[in-house]
C-alpha positions in Angstrom: 81.1 88.4 71.4 84.1 90.6 72.4 87.6 89.3 73.1 87.1 89.3 76.9 83.9 87.3 76.6 85.8 84.8 74.3 88.5 84.4 76.9 86.0 83.9 79.7 84.1 81.4 77.4 87.2 79.3 77.0 87.7 79.0 80.7 84.0 78.5 81.5 83.8 75.8 78.9 86.7 73.9 80.3 85.3 74.2 83.9 82.0 72.8 82.6 83.7 70.1 80.6 85.6 68.9 83.7 82.3 68.4 85.5 80.6 66.8 82.4 83.4 64.4 81.8 82.9 62.2 84.8 81.3 64.6 87.2 84.5 65.2 89.2 84.9 69.0 88.9 88.1 71.0 88.9 90.9 70.8 91.4 92.7 74.1 92.2 96.0 72.7 90.9 94.3 72.2 87.5 93.3 75.9 87.1 96.7 77.1 85.7 96.4 74.5 82.9 92.8 75.7 82.1 94.0 79.4 81.9 97.0 78.5 79.8 97.9 81.7 77.9 98.4 79.7 74.7 94.6 79.0 74.7 93.8 82.7 74.7 96.6 84.1 72.4 98.1 86.2 75.2 100.9 86.5 77.6 101.0 85.5 81.3 98.0 85.9 83.5 97.3 86.3 87.2 95.1 83.6 88.7 93.2 83.3 92.0 93.3 80.9 93.8 96.9 80.1 93.3 99.9 79.3 95.4 102.2 81.0 92.9 103.0 84.7 93.4 104.2 86.6 90.4 104.3 90.0 88.8 101.2 91.9 87.9 99.8 90.9 84.5 97.4 92.7 82.1 94.8 89.8 82.6 93.6 88.3 85.8 91.2 85.5 86.4 89.4 85.0 89.7 87.7 81.6 89.9 85.4 81.1 92.9 84.1 77.5 93.0 84.0 76.7 96.7 81.0 74.6 97.8 79.9 73.9 94.2 79.9 70.8 92.0 82.4 72.6 89.8 85.1 72.7 92.4 86.7 69.5 93.7 89.0 69.3 96.7 90.5 71.9 98.9 91.7 75.3 98.1 88.8 76.7 96.3 87.6 80.2 97.3 84.1 81.5 98.0 82.5 84.3 96.0 83.1 86.7 98.9 86.8 85.8 99.0 86.9 86.1 95.2 85.4 89.6 95.3 88.0 90.6 98.0 90.9 89.2 96.0 89.6 91.0 92.9 89.7 94.3 94.7 93.1 93.6 96.3 94.6 92.6 93.0 93.3 95.6 91.1 94.5 98.0 93.8 97.9 96.3 94.0 98.3 96.2 90.2 96.8 99.6 89.3 97.9 100.7 85.9 99.0 97.2 84.9 96.0 94.9 85.1 93.6 96.0 82.4 91.1 93.0 82.4 89.7 90.9 85.2 87.4 87.9 84.5 85.6 86.8 87.7 83.9 83.4 87.5 81.8 82.1 90.4 79.4 79.2 91.0 77.7 80.8 94.0 77.0 84.5 94.0 77.2 86.1 97.4 74.8 89.1 97.3 75.8 90.2 100.8 79.4 90.5 99.8 78.5 92.2 96.6 76.3 94.7 98.5 79.3 95.5 100.8 81.7 96.0 97.9 79.4 97.2 95.0 80.7 100.8 95.1 84.3 99.7 94.8 83.4 97.2 92.1 81.6 99.9 90.1 84.6 102.1 90.3 86.9 99.2 89.2 84.4 98.5 86.3 84.8 102.2 85.2 88.6 101.9 85.2 89.3 98.5 83.7 87.5 95.8 81.7 85.6 93.7 84.3 83.3 90.8 83.5 81.6 88.7 86.2 80.0 85.3 85.3 77.8 83.0 87.3 78.0 79.3 86.5 74.7 77.5 87.0 74.2 74.0 85.7 75.4 73.9 82.1 75.1 77.6 81.5 77.0 80.8 82.5 75.3 84.2 82.9 77.0 87.5 82.9 76.3 89.6 86.0 76.3 93.4 85.7 78.3 95.1 88.4 
């Protein structure tokens, strides 16, 4: 397992644990704690969704849990919105962001089909991994 997969695995495990420990899911305001840089031996990260705006970082997480048992409360984004934010972030942070980890609990194939050319180009330029949460497992999706 490579370093990026390890970083994704930490966050995925914490998202799944939040559901398993009482079945309540993750609130948007809890996401920064789950992506705490000290957990991944790195520096600051960009996170979507978030109400905090900051400088571009080498690592970005996009977590799309809207309408899934993993996401609790308001503020979660859909897979479509996550794909759009991924693209916007990479374009705005070109040359800075080197790794994007996209985690979703509901794959939007229509949104993917609309953006697959751009996603393929991004995947050639930076490290991009996309994960689909389903039940107690996460599968990697090839872009």
